[in-house]
C-alpha positions as CSV (number, residue, x, y, z in Angstrom):
1,M,88.6,-224.6,-88.5
2,L,88.2,-228.3,-89.3
3,R,89.4,-229.5,-85.9
4,R,86.3,-231.3,-84.9
5,F,86.4,-234.7,-83.2
6,A,83.4,-236.8,-83.0
7,S,82.1,-240.3,-82.4
8,Y,79.1,-242.4,-83.1
9,A,78.6,-245.8,-81.5
10,F,79.5,-249.3,-80.4
11,G,77.9,-252.0,-78.3
12,A,76.6,-255.5,-78.2
13,I,74.3,-256.7,-75.4
14,M,75.1,-260.1,-73.8
15,A,72.2,-261.8,-72.1
16,L,72.8,-263.1,-68.6
17,L,70.1,-265.6,-67.4
18,A,69.4,-265.0,-63.8
19,A,67.4,-267.7,-61.9
20,G,64.6,-266.4,-59.8
21,A,64.7,-262.9,-61.3
22,V,62.0,-260.3,-61.0
23,H,60.9,-259.1,-64.4
24,A,58.6,-256.6,-66.2
25,D,57.9,-257.1,-69.9
26,G,61.1,-259.0,-70.5
27,L,63.7,-257.1,-68.4
28,K,64.8,-259.2,-65.4
29,V,66.7,-258.2,-62.3
30,S,67.9,-260.2,-59.4
31,P,67.6,-259.6,-56.4
32,S,64.7,-257.2,-56.1
33,S,66.0,-255.9,-52.8
34,L,69.3,-255.9,-51.0
35,S,71.1,-254.7,-47.9
36,V,74.6,-253.2,-48.0
37,A,76.9,-251.6,-45.4
38,V,78.3,-248.1,-45.8
39,G,81.4,-248.4,-48.0
40,A,80.5,-251.9,-49.2
41,S,79.1,-252.9,-52.6
42,A,76.6,-255.5,-53.9
43,Q,75.6,-256.5,-57.3
44,V,72.2,-256.8,-59.1
45,R,72.1,-259.2,-62.1
46,I,70.3,-258.2,-65.3
47,S,69.0,-260.5,-68.1
48,E,66.8,-260.3,-71.1
49,S,67.4,-256.6,-71.6
50,R,66.9,-254.9,-74.9
51,G,68.6,-251.8,-76.2
52,T,70.4,-249.4,-73.9
53,V,70.3,-250.1,-70.1
54,S,70.3,-247.2,-67.7
55,V,70.5,-247.1,-63.9
56,R,69.5,-244.3,-61.5
57,S,69.6,-244.1,-57.8
58,A,66.7,-242.1,-56.3
59,N,69.2,-240.8,-53.7
60,P,72.9,-241.1,-54.6
61,S,73.7,-239.7,-51.1
62,I,72.5,-243.0,-49.7
63,A,73.7,-245.4,-52.4
64,T,75.2,-245.1,-55.9
65,A,74.6,-247.4,-58.8
66,A,76.8,-248.2,-61.8
67,Y,76.0,-250.5,-64.8
68,A,78.5,-252.7,-66.8
69,N,78.3,-256.0,-68.5
70,Q,74.7,-256.9,-67.4
71,R,75.4,-256.2,-63.7
72,V,74.6,-253.2,-61.6
73,T,77.0,-252.4,-58.8
74,V,75.3,-250.8,-55.8
75,T,77.6,-249.0,-53.3
76,G,76.5,-247.8,-49.9
77,V,77.3,-244.2,-49.1
78,A,75.3,-243.3,-46.0
79,G,72.8,-245.0,-43.7
80,G,69.2,-245.1,-45.0
81,K,67.0,-246.4,-47.8
82,T,66.7,-245.7,-51.4
83,T,65.5,-247.2,-54.7
84,I,67.6,-248.1,-57.8
85,T,65.7,-248.0,-61.1
86,I,67.0,-250.2,-63.9
87,A,65.5,-249.6,-67.4
88,D,66.0,-250.8,-70.9
89,S,64.2,-249.7,-74.1
90,R,61.0,-251.5,-73.1
91,S,60.5,-251.4,-69.4
92,S,62.0,-250.7,-66.0
93,S,62.4,-252.5,-62.7
94,K,63.1,-251.2,-59.2
95,V,65.5,-252.6,-56.5
96,E,64.9,-251.5,-52.9
97,V,68.2,-250.8,-51.2
98,T,68.9,-250.5,-47.4
99,V,72.2,-249.1,-46.3
100,S,73.3,-249.9,-42.8
101,G,76.0,-248.6,-40.5
102,G,76.1,-245.0,-41.7
103,S,74.4,-243.1,-39.0
104,T,76.0,-244.6,-35.9
105,G,78.0,-242.0,-34.0
106,S,78.0,-239.5,-36.8
107,S,79.1,-236.0,-36.0
108,L,78.3,-234.5,-39.4
109,S,76.9,-231.0,-39.0
110,V,75.8,-228.3,-41.5
111,S,74.9,-224.7,-41.1
112,P,72.5,-223.2,-42.0
113,T,69.8,-225.8,-42.4
114,S,67.9,-223.7,-44.9
115,L,68.8,-221.1,-47.6
116,A,66.8,-218.4,-49.4
117,L,68.5,-217.0,-52.5
118,A,67.7,-214.8,-55.5
119,V,68.2,-216.1,-59.0
120,N,71.9,-216.0,-60.0
121,A,73.0,-215.5,-56.4
122,T,75.2,-217.9,-54.4
123,G,75.1,-219.1,-50.8
124,Q,77.3,-221.2,-48.6
125,I,76.7,-224.0,-46.3
126,Q,79.4,-224.7,-43.7
127,V,80.2,-228.4,-43.1
128,S,81.9,-229.7,-39.9
129,G,82.5,-233.1,-38.3
130,A,82.6,-234.9,-41.6
131,S,84.0,-238.4,-41.8
132,G,85.6,-239.6,-45.0
133,S,84.7,-238.1,-48.4
134,V,81.9,-235.6,-48.6
135,S,79.4,-235.1,-51.5
136,A,76.8,-232.5,-52.1
137,R,73.8,-233.1,-54.3
138,S,70.9,-230.8,-55.4
139,A,67.5,-232.6,-55.7
140,N,66.8,-230.3,-58.7
141,S,69.9,-228.9,-60.4
142,L,67.7,-226.8,-62.7
143,V,66.6,-224.7,-59.7
144,A,70.0,-224.7,-57.8
145,T,73.3,-226.5,-58.1
146,A,75.6,-227.5,-55.2
147,S,79.3,-228.1,-55.1
148,Y,81.6,-229.0,-52.2
149,A,85.2,-227.9,-51.5
150,N,87.2,-227.3,-48.3
151,N,84.3,-227.9,-45.8
152,V,82.0,-225.5,-47.7
153,V,79.1,-226.3,-50.0
154,T,78.4,-223.5,-52.5
155,V,74.8,-223.3,-53.7
156,R,74.1,-221.4,-56.9
157,A,70.5,-220.3,-57.6
158,L,69.4,-220.7,-61.3
159,T,65.7,-220.4,-61.5
160,V,62.7,-219.6,-59.3
161,G,61.6,-222.6,-57.3
162,S,62.4,-224.9,-54.3
163,T,64.8,-227.8,-53.9
164,S,67.0,-229.4,-51.3
165,V,70.7,-230.0,-51.0
166,T,71.8,-233.3,-49.5
167,I,75.3,-233.3,-47.9
168,A,76.7,-236.7,-47.1
169,D,79.9,-238.1,-45.7
170,S,80.8,-241.8,-45.3
171,R,78.5,-242.2,-42.3
172,A,75.5,-239.9,-42.5
173,S,73.7,-237.3,-44.6
174,R,72.1,-233.9,-43.9
175,T,69.5,-232.0,-45.9
176,V,69.3,-228.3,-46.4
177,A,66.1,-226.7,-47.9
178,V,66.7,-224.1,-50.6
179,T,64.2,-221.6,-51.9
180,V,65.0,-219.5,-55.0
181,S,63.1,-216.2,-55.6
182,G,63.0,-213.7,-58.5
183,T,66.0,-211.9,-59.9
184,T,68.1,-209.4,-58.0
185,G,68.2,-205.7,-58.9
186,G,70.5,-203.9,-61.2
187,G,68.7,-204.0,-64.5
188,T,70.9,-206.6,-66.2
189,L,70.1,-209.9,-64.6
190,G,67.3,-211.7,-66.5
191,R,67.8,-209.6,-69.6
192,Y,70.1,-212.1,-71.3
193,A,69.5,-215.6,-72.8
194,L,72.6,-217.8,-72.8
195,I,72.6,-221.0,-75.0
196,A,75.5,-223.5,-75.1
197,W,76.0,-226.7,-76.9
198,N,78.4,-229.5,-78.0
199,D,79.0,-229.6,-81.7
200,L,78.6,-233.4,-82.4
201,G,76.2,-234.9,-79.9
202,M,78.9,-237.4,-78.9
203,H,82.7,-237.3,-78.9
204,C,84.8,-240.4,-78.8
205,M,88.0,-241.1,-77.0
206,D,90.1,-244.3,-76.6
207,G,89.6,-246.4,-73.5
208,D,93.3,-247.1,-73.5
209,Y,96.2,-245.2,-75.1
210,S,99.1,-247.7,-74.4
211,V,98.7,-249.7,-77.7
212,F,97.2,-247.4,-80.3
213,S,94.9,-244.4,-80.5
214,I,92.1,-243.4,-82.8
215,L,91.0,-240.2,-81.1
216,P,92.2,-238.2,-78.0
217,P,89.8,-236.8,-75.4
218,Y,88.7,-233.7,-77.3
219,N,85.3,-232.0,-76.7
220,N,84.0,-228.8,-78.3
221,L,81.8,-226.3,-76.4
222,H,80.1,-223.5,-78.2
223,A,77.8,-220.7,-76.8
224,Q,75.9,-217.6,-77.9
225,L,74.6,-214.8,-75.7
226,V,71.4,-212.9,-76.7
227,D,70.4,-209.5,-75.3
228,T,66.6,-210.0,-75.1
229,N,65.9,-206.3,-75.0
230,N,66.9,-206.0,-78.7
231,A,67.1,-209.7,-79.7
232,S,70.7,-209.3,-80.8
233,L,73.8,-211.3,-80.2
234,V,76.3,-210.0,-77.7
235,T,79.8,-210.5,-79.1
236,S,82.0,-208.2,-77.0
237,G,82.3,-206.7,-73.5
238,V,81.5,-210.0,-71.9
239,K,83.4,-213.0,-70.6
240,L,82.1,-216.5,-70.8
241,T,83.5,-219.4,-68.7
242,Y,82.7,-223.1,-68.2
243,E,82.9,-225.2,-65.1
244,S,81.8,-228.6,-63.8
245,V,78.3,-228.9,-62.4
246,A,76.3,-231.8,-61.0
247,D,73.3,-233.1,-63.0
248,A,69.9,-233.8,-61.4
249,N,71.2,-237.2,-60.2
250,G,74.2,-235.8,-58.5
251,S,76.8,-237.0,-61.1
252,I,79.7,-234.5,-61.5
253,N,83.0,-234.7,-63.4
254,T,85.7,-232.4,-62.1
255,I,88.9,-234.1,-63.1
256,S,90.1,-236.2,-66.1
257,S,93.8,-237.1,-65.4
258,T,93.0,-239.8,-62.9
259,K,90.5,-241.5,-65.2
260,T,92.6,-242.2,-68.3
261,N,96.2,-242.9,-69.3
262,F,96.1,-240.3,-72.1
263,W,98.6,-238.0,-70.5
264,Q,101.0,-240.8,-70.0
265,F,101.2,-241.4,-73.8
266,V,100.2,-238.0,-75.2
267,K,103.8,-237.0,-76.3
268,S,104.4,-240.3,-78.1
269,L,101.1,-240.1,-79.9
270,F,100.5,-236.4,-80.6
271,G,103.9,-234.9,-80.0
272,A,102.6,-232.5,-77.3
273,E,103.1,-232.3,-73.6
274,P,100.1,-230.7,-72.0
275,A,99.9,-230.7,-68.2
276,P,97.5,-233.2,-66.6
277,D,93.9,-232.1,-67.1
278,V,94.9,-229.8,-70.0
279,G,93.9,-230.8,-73.6
280,L,95.8,-230.5,-76.9
281,T,94.5,-227.0,-77.5
282,G,95.5,-225.7,-74.0
283,N,91.9,-225.8,-72.7
284,P,91.5,-227.5,-69.3
285,A,89.1,-230.3,-68.3
286,P,86.0,-228.9,-66.5
287,S,86.5,-228.4,-62.8
288,L,85.1,-226.3,-60.0
289,T,87.4,-223.4,-61.3
290,P,85.8,-221.5,-64.2
291,A,87.8,-221.7,-67.4
292,Q,87.5,-219.0,-70.1
293,M,86.0,-219.3,-73.5
294,V,87.0,-217.2,-76.5
295,F,85.0,-215.5,-79.2
296,N,85.3,-216.9,-82.7
297,T,84.8,-214.0,-85.1
298,V,84.4,-216.3,-88.1
299,Q,81.6,-218.5,-86.6
300,G,80.1,-215.9,-84.4
301,W,80.2,-218.0,-81.3
302,F,82.1,-218.3,-78.0
303,E,84.1,-221.5,-77.9
304,A,86.4,-223.8,-75.9
305,E,87.7,-226.5,-78.2
306,G,89.7,-229.6,-77.3
307,I,88.3,-229.9,-73.7
308,P,89.7,-233.2,-72.4
309,I,86.7,-234.6,-70.5
310,T,86.2,-238.3,-69.8
311,P,83.1,-240.5,-69.4
312,I,83.8,-241.3,-65.8
313,D,82.4,-239.1,-63.0
314,D,83.9,-238.4,-59.7
315,F,82.0,-241.3,-58.1
316,R,83.9,-243.6,-60.6
317,N,80.7,-244.4,-62.5
318,K,80.5,-244.4,-66.2
319,H,78.5,-241.3,-67.3
320,F,78.5,-240.4,-71.0
321,Y,76.6,-237.1,-70.5
322,P,78.5,-235.0,-68.0
323,M,77.3,-231.5,-67.6
324,V,79.1,-228.1,-67.5
325,K,77.8,-224.7,-66.5
326,V,78.5,-221.8,-68.8
327,V,78.4,-218.4,-67.2
328,A,78.4,-215.0,-69.0
329,R,79.7,-212.0,-67.0
330,D,80.0,-208.3,-67.9
331,S,83.3,-206.3,-67.7
332,A,82.6,-205.7,-64.0
333,G,82.3,-209.4,-63.3
334,R,78.6,-209.3,-62.7
335,E,76.8,-212.5,-63.8
336,L,74.4,-211.8,-66.7
337,A,73.2,-215.3,-67.5
338,S,74.1,-219.0,-67.0
339,T,73.1,-222.3,-68.5
340,N,73.9,-226.0,-68.1
341,T,74.7,-228.1,-71.0
342,V,76.1,-231.6,-71.8
343,L,79.7,-232.4,-73.0
344,P,78.9,-235.9,-74.2
345,V,81.9,-238.3,-74.3
346,S,82.3,-242.1,-74.8
347,D,85.1,-244.6,-74.6
348,E,83.0,-247.4,-76.1
349,M,84.7,-247.1,-79.5
350,T,85.9,-250.7,-79.8
351,C,86.7,-253.6,-82.1
352,K,86.3,-256.3,-79.5
353,G,83.2,-257.8,-81.2
354,C,85.5,-259.5,-83.7
355,H,89.1,-258.9,-82.4
356,A,88.9,-260.0,-78.8
357,S,90.8,-263.1,-77.8
358,I,88.4,-266.1,-77.4
359,T,89.1,-269.8,-76.8
360,T,86.3,-271.1,-79.0
361,G,83.8,-269.5,-81.4
362,S,82.0,-269.5,-84.7
363,A,83.6,-268.9,-88.0
364,A,82.5,-265.3,-87.9
365,Q,83.9,-264.8,-84.3
366,T,87.3,-266.2,-85.3
367,A,87.6,-264.8,-88.8
368,A,89.9,-262.0,-87.5
369,K,92.2,-264.3,-85.5
370,P,95.8,-263.6,-86.3
371,K,97.9,-266.5,-87.8
372,A,100.2,-266.2,-84.8
373,G,97.2,-266.6,-82.5
374,W,95.2,-264.4,-80.2
375,V,97.2,-262.3,-77.7
376,F,95.0,-263.0,-74.6
377,D,96.0,-259.8,-72.8
378,S,94.5,-259.6,-69.3
379,S,93.3,-256.0,-70.2
380,V,90.2,-256.1,-72.3
381,E,91.1,-252.8,-74.1
382,R,94.8,-253.8,-74.7
383,D,93.8,-257.3,-75.8
384,W,91.7,-256.4,-78.9
385,K,94.1,-253.5,-79.8
386,R,97.1,-255.8,-79.7
387,N,95.2,-258.4,-81.8
388,V,94.4,-255.7,-84.4
389,L,98.1,-254.6,-84.7
390,R,99.2,-258.3,-85.0
391,L,96.7,-258.9,-87.8
392,H,97.6,-255.6,-89.5
393,D,101.3,-256.6,-89.5
394,E,100.5,-260.1,-90.9
395,K,98.6,-258.6,-93.8
396,H,101.0,-255.8,-94.8
397,L,104.5,-256.5,-93.4
398,G,107.1,-256.9,-96.1
399,T,105.3,-254.8,-98.7
400,S,107.2,-251.7,-100.0
401,A,104.4,-249.3,-99.0
402,Y,104.3,-250.7,-95.5
403,T,108.1,-250.6,-95.1
404,Q,108.1,-247.0,-96.3
405,A,105.3,-246.0,-93.9
406,L,107.0,-247.6,-90.9
407,S,110.2,-245.7,-91.8
408,T,108.4,-242.4,-92.3
409,Q,106.8,-242.6,-88.9
410,K,110.0,-243.9,-87.3
411,Y,108.1,-247.0,-86.1
412,D,110.0,-250.3,-85.6
413,A,110.8,-251.9,-89.0
414,R,109.5,-255.2,-87.5
415,G,106.0,-253.8,-87.4
416,L,103.4,-251.9,-85.4
417,A,102.9,-254.7,-82.8
418,V,106.6,-254.7,-81.9
419,T,106.6,-250.9,-81.8
420,A,103.6,-250.8,-79.4
421,E,105.1,-253.6,-77.2
422,S,108.3,-251.6,-76.9
423,G,106.3,-248.8,-75.2
424,R,105.5,-246.5,-78.1
425,P,101.8,-246.6,-79.0
426,I,100.6,-246.1,-82.6
427,L,98.5,-243.2,-83.8
428,C,96.3,-244.7,-86.6
429,A,95.9,-241.4,-88.4
430,S,99.7,-241.0,-88.6
431,C,99.5,-243.1,-91.8
432,H,95.7,-243.2,-92.5
433,G,94.9,-239.5,-92.5
434,S,91.7,-238.2,-90.8
435,N,90.0,-234.8,-91.0
436,A,89.4,-235.1,-87.3
437,L,93.2,-234.8,-86.9
438,P,94.3,-232.2,-89.5
439,G,97.7,-232.6,-91.0
440,T,97.8,-236.4,-90.5
441,G,98.3,-239.2,-93.0
442,I,100.8,-240.3,-95.6
443,A,100.1,-239.5,-99.3
444,G,98.9,-242.6,-101.1
445,V,97.7,-244.3,-98.0
446,S,93.9,-244.6,-97.7
447,A,92.1,-242.2,-95.3
448,L,91.2,-243.8,-92.0
449,T,87.4,-243.6,-92.5
450,S,87.8,-245.2,-96.0
451,A,90.2,-247.9,-94.8
452,I,88.0,-249.0,-91.9
453,H,84.6,-248.9,-93.5
454,T,85.6,-250.4,-96.8
455,K,87.5,-253.2,-95.2
456,H,84.8,-254.1,-92.7
457,A,81.8,-253.7,-95.0
458,K,82.1,-257.3,-96.1
459,A,82.9,-258.6,-92.5
460,I,80.3,-260.9,-91.0
461,D,78.5,-259.7,-88.0
462,P,79.3,-262.3,-85.3
463,V,75.9,-261.9,-83.7
464,K,73.6,-261.7,-86.8
465,N,75.8,-263.7,-89.1
466,V,75.2,-261.3,-92.0
467,A,77.6,-258.9,-93.7
468,L,77.8,-255.6,-92.0
469,D,77.2,-253.9,-95.3
470,A,73.9,-255.7,-95.7
471,D,72.6,-254.8,-92.3
472,T,70.0,-252.0,-92.3
473,N,69.8,-251.0,-88.7
474,R,72.0,-249.4,-86.0
475,S,73.5,-252.7,-84.8
476,A,75.9,-252.8,-87.7
477,C,77.4,-249.5,-86.8
478,Y,77.2,-250.2,-83.0
479,Q,79.6,-253.1,-83.4
480,C,82.3,-250.4,-83.3
481,H,80.7,-247.0,-82.6
482,P,79.2,-246.2,-79.2
483,G,75.6,-247.5,-79.1
484,S,74.6,-250.1,-76.6
485,E,75.7,-248.3,-73.5
486,T,76.2,-244.8,-75.0
487,K,73.3,-243.4,-76.9
488,C,75.0,-241.6,-79.8
489,L,71.8,-241.4,-81.8
490,R,69.4,-240.2,-79.1
491,G,67.8,-237.1,-80.5
492,A,64.3,-236.4,-81.9
493,M,64.9,-238.8,-84.8
494,S,66.0,-241.7,-82.7
495,N,62.5,-242.6,-81.5
496,V,60.7,-242.3,-84.8
497,A,58.8,-245.5,-85.2
498,D,57.8,-247.5,-88.3
499,A,54.5,-249.1,-88.9
500,N,55.5,-252.1,-86.8
501,G,56.8,-250.0,-83.9
502,G,60.4,-250.5,-84.7
503,E,63.1,-247.9,-85.4
504,A,62.2,-246.0,-88.5
505,I,65.6,-244.2,-88.7
506,S,69.0,-245.8,-88.3
507,C,72.5,-244.6,-89.2
508,Q,72.1,-245.9,-92.8
509,N,69.1,-243.7,-93.4
510,C,71.3,-240.7,-93.4
511,H,74.8,-242.0,-94.1
512,G,74.1,-244.9,-96.4
513,N,75.7,-248.4,-95.8
514,M,79.4,-249.0,-94.9
515,T,80.5,-249.1,-98.5
516,N,79.0,-245.7,-99.1
517,V,80.7,-244.2,-96.0
518,G,84.0,-245.8,-97.0
519,K,84.1,-244.6,-100.6
520,P,87.7,-243.4,-101.3
521,A,86.4,-240.2,-103.0
522,R,84.3,-239.2,-100.0
523,T,85.8,-236.6,-97.7
524,G,85.5,-237.9,-94.2
525,W,83.9,-235.8,-91.4
526,L,82.9,-233.1,-93.9
527,Q,80.9,-234.8,-96.7
528,Q,77.8,-235.5,-94.6
529,P,74.0,-235.6,-95.0
530,N,72.1,-232.3,-94.7
531,C,68.7,-231.3,-93.2
532,Q,66.9,-230.5,-96.5
533,A,67.4,-234.0,-97.8
534,C,64.5,-235.0,-95.4
535,H,62.9,-231.7,-94.5
536,Y,61.5,-230.1,-97.7
537,N,58.1,-229.0,-99.2
538,G,56.4,-229.6,-95.8
539,K,57.6,-233.2,-95.7
540,R,59.6,-235.1,-93.2
541,E,61.2,-238.1,-94.9
542,T,62.8,-240.9,-92.9
543,S,65.7,-241.4,-95.3
544,A,68.0,-238.8,-96.7
545,V,69.6,-241.2,-99.3
546,D,68.4,-243.5,-102.0
547,A,69.0,-247.2,-102.2
548,S,72.5,-246.5,-103.7
549,G,73.4,-244.2,-100.8
550,V,73.1,-241.0,-102.9
551,L,71.9,-238.0,-101.0
552,R,68.5,-236.5,-102.0
553,I,68.9,-233.1,-103.7
554,V,66.0,-230.7,-103.4
555,S,65.3,-227.0,-104.3
556,D,63.4,-226.0,-101.2
557,T,65.8,-224.2,-98.8
558,R,63.4,-223.4,-95.9
559,F,65.2,-225.9,-93.7
560,A,68.4,-226.1,-95.6
561,T,71.9,-226.0,-94.1
562,N,74.2,-223.1,-95.2
563,P,76.2,-223.8,-98.4
564,N,79.9,-223.8,-98.2
565,K,80.1,-224.3,-94.5
566,P,82.7,-224.8,-93.1
567,A,84.5,-224.9,-96.5
568,A,83.7,-224.7,-100.1
569,G,81.7,-227.7,-101.3
570,F,80.4,-228.7,-97.9
571,S,77.2,-227.8,-96.0
572,L,77.1,-229.0,-92.4
573,F,74.4,-228.5,-89.9
574,R,76.9,-227.9,-87.1
575,F,78.3,-224.9,-88.9
576,S,75.1,-223.4,-90.1
577,K,73.2,-220.5,-88.7
578,G,69.7,-219.0,-89.2
579,H,67.3,-216.7,-87.4
580,G,69.0,-213.8,-85.8
581,N,72.4,-215.3,-86.7
582,L,71.9,-218.0,-84.1
583,Q,73.6,-221.3,-84.9
584,C,71.2,-224.0,-85.9
585,E,72.5,-226.2,-83.0
586,A,71.6,-223.4,-80.5
587,C,67.9,-223.9,-81.1
588,H,67.7,-227.5,-82.4
589,G,70.4,-229.1,-80.2
590,A,73.6,-230.9,-81.2
591,T,73.9,-233.3,-84.1
592,H,72.6,-236.8,-83.1
593,A,71.0,-235.2,-79.9
594,E,68.5,-232.8,-81.4
595,Y,65.7,-231.7,-79.0
596,P,63.9,-233.5,-77.5
597,S,66.5,-236.1,-76.6
598,V,65.9,-239.4,-74.8
599,E,68.7,-238.3,-72.4
600,A,67.4,-236.0,-69.6
601,N,70.6,-234.1,-69.4
602,D,70.4,-233.0,-73.0
603,N,67.0,-231.5,-72.4
604,A,67.9,-229.5,-69.2
605,Q,68.8,-226.4,-71.1
606,S,65.7,-226.2,-73.3
607,I,63.5,-226.8,-70.2
608,K,65.2,-223.9,-68.4
609,L,65.0,-221.6,-71.4
610,Q,61.4,-222.2,-72.4
611,G,59.8,-224.4,-69.8
612,Y,59.7,-227.7,-71.7
613,A,62.0,-230.1,-73.7
614,G,62.1,-229.4,-77.4
615,T,63.4,-227.2,-80.1
616,I,63.7,-223.6,-78.8
617,T,60.5,-222.2,-80.5
618,E,59.1,-219.8,-77.9
619,C,59.7,-216.3,-79.1
620,K,59.9,-214.9,-75.5
621,T,63.1,-216.9,-75.0
622,C,65.1,-214.3,-76.9
623,H,62.6,-211.4,-77.3
624,A,61.6,-209.4,-74.2
625,S,59.0,-207.8,-76.4
626,V,57.7,-210.4,-78.9
627,P,57.5,-209.0,-82.4
628,N,54.4,-209.5,-84.6
629,T,55.6,-210.8,-87.9
630,T,54.1,-212.8,-90.8
631,N,57.3,-214.5,-91.9
632,G,60.2,-213.1,-90.0
633,G,60.6,-215.9,-87.6
634,P,62.8,-219.0,-87.8
635,H,62.4,-220.8,-91.2
636,G,60.0,-218.0,-92.3
637,M,57.6,-218.6,-89.5
638,H,55.0,-216.2,-88.2
639,T,54.8,-215.1,-84.5
640,I,53.2,-217.7,-82.3
641,G,50.8,-217.0,-79.4
642,D,47.7,-214.9,-78.7
643,A,49.0,-212.0,-80.8
644,W,49.0,-214.1,-83.9
645,V,45.6,-215.6,-83.1
646,D,44.2,-212.1,-83.4
647,R,46.0,-211.2,-86.6
648,H,46.2,-214.4,-88.6
649,G,42.8,-214.1,-90.3
650,D,43.7,-210.7,-91.9
651,V,47.0,-212.1,-93.1
652,A,45.4,-215.1,-94.7
653,E,42.8,-213.0,-96.4
654,G,45.3,-210.5,-97.6
655,S,48.2,-212.8,-98.7
656,G,46.2,-215.9,-99.5
657,R,46.3,-219.2,-97.7
658,N,48.8,-221.1,-99.9
659,G,51.6,-220.1,-97.6
660,C,49.7,-221.6,-94.7
661,A,49.5,-225.0,-96.2
662,Y,53.3,-225.6,-95.9
663,C,53.0,-226.1,-92.2
664,H,49.3,-226.6,-91.6
665,G,48.8,-229.2,-94.4
666,A,47.2,-229.1,-97.8
667,D,43.8,-229.8,-96.2
668,F,44.5,-227.2,-93.4
669,R,43.8,-229.8,-90.7
670,G,47.3,-229.6,-89.3
671,S,50.6,-231.4,-89.9
672,P,53.7,-232.4,-87.9
673,L,55.0,-228.9,-88.6
674,S,52.1,-227.2,-86.8
675,E,52.2,-229.6,-83.8
676,I,52.4,-227.8,-80.4
677,K,54.9,-229.3,-78.0
678,V,53.3,-228.3,-74.7
679,A,49.6,-227.8,-73.7
680,K,48.4,-224.3,-74.6
681,T,45.3,-222.1,-74.2
682,F,44.4,-219.2,-76.5
683,Q,41.7,-216.6,-76.5
684,V,39.8,-217.0,-79.7
685,E,37.0,-214.6,-80.6
686,H,35.8,-214.0,-77.0
687,S,36.2,-217.7,-76.1
688,T,38.9,-220.0,-74.8
689,K,40.5,-222.8,-76.8
690,S,42.7,-225.3,-75.1
691,F,45.0,-227.8,-76.9
692,A,47.0,-230.7,-75.6
693,A,50.6,-231.2,-76.3
694,G,51.1,-233.0,-79.6
695,H,48.0,-231.4,-81.2
696,K,48.5,-230.4,-84.8
697,I,46.9,-226.9,-85.2
698,G,44.7,-226.5,-88.3
699,C,41.9,-224.2,-89.5
700,Y,39.2,-226.6,-88.4
701,D,40.1,-226.3,-84.7
702,C,38.4,-223.0,-84.5
703,H,36.6,-222.5,-87.8
704,N,34.7,-224.5,-90.4
705,G,37.8,-224.8,-92.4
706,P,39.9,-222.0,-94.0
707,S,36.8,-220.3,-95.5
708,G,34.6,-220.7,-92.5
709,D,33.9,-218.2,-89.7
């Protein structure tokens, strides 16, 4: 039950000054246009970026783009022109790309050149005359997805609309128009709502397993199926599967074993021998072949745990938000519903900010230098890991506790560095237990989360030159956890701004500083902040803890997590459930990636379910016939929509208006809890009232206050 792996964030941005660069509000790129041949690559330099840098090709079938270390590598795929958009947290710039040599003498042919499908149906496009590798990309994967195998492109219709599928080989590309119409007959399709999610918002894995490992590739996928005819969960008589699916930009991840050395060292590290592309629990990496999920009777969800997905897509680009398609079928194999969701994964977990070998540096940059000197391994990942083991040995080798631990784990008595160099990598949790890896650790040895956070709380940030414990924003945590490249904290709370326009919420606002996280008495992975510490009495605080890192305790349970979940004494959002026994994460999104997220892939599911990005709040998502209730909705809400507009006056007069103030404000002029997320129009007393997205609904919108007509 406690087998949940997670990750948060690392990253430091290095500025690269580029002469003659094009810029927009600080972000600079050079050149602003380039030409590249099919199969060749060219680089765009970036400087003066701030925050996370993202790159997107307007047409990956013409050219792909990948970002790393202040450079964007553009690779020509097929002849033509496209645009690469490069963005940071402040602005974006575009690079015009011309790819030559792709169309000459091409014999690529596709048939048919157009498709008309019903929702949930599939169609095939035959491909012939292809040269080299073939890719298939849907211009809008929310309408229809496309996947290629054995000279056939399979198009699966998801929602009503139009899109196009671009099929490209190494020399040319062809486009097929796709039109998706309403559901097919049979009475079942369209009756079900399927919601799937990842439990943590980001899972970490090591970038290399040959020296030591903190976490394996281990992702958790959960799902619930709702019968909208009776608004109840379907728990039997159905089969749920997951499979790889391309996102709106054409990125797809169908294999893991060729992108990591995990399977080479898995037996030494974890004592298991799963086949390539099979994880520690026996679940396979997503592929074009659907893999089955199982129903968890305790949690009330379908699950596939321990999925070994990696952050490298099939185009060899880093992609931390790969998508999978979850499909529900009845006992006859008929598709009832499907959805696309993210299995977030990052390999940015790192210690290189302080432990990488360097020739010269400041006192803070060289504070972690082993007495025997830096290793200077040619592999960046192996380099800092070998330096860590060398330093660890220097600090502890010769002590009785260390000697006993080495013996217990059957490591070389000369130390961890020698053990790793002999070909046997170290599992950190083998001595320093972790609740992410149940059953690990040696009695009397500090837990991994306590050892790391306590030790490094006093370490000096080599960039800011202040103690990590004293830092109050995300950069302290992002020195080791995924952050600069990977957006671990990217949900609704990530963009809350303070009075100066800066980040109002950082890791410390919920978790406290590093000393607090590293307290020996704290239970790692389970003793976490809860929702009600910020969301209570109609308030939305920006910090869940006080100055000492102590969690706020409140009596209001309207937005509270469930007590004693997943075990006595703990209360975790990712295990809590609410309205209709739906998991909180089903409607709100995963931890750290709550709706609406700054990452488009996170929002794809909520857009498909209710038409816009955000918490699932539209009653019609799960109710074919919307009930009219005063307080039977999620968190004690009333029904929303025209039906409630007609009824709310009688309810307010009969029950009093005190209950209204919780969401609509003490002055009844609206509050963040009454804010609408998408533009809406209501019929109000024989007239029409329209409201823009973001408007906070209050009594004065239609009346002269709560007592007015």
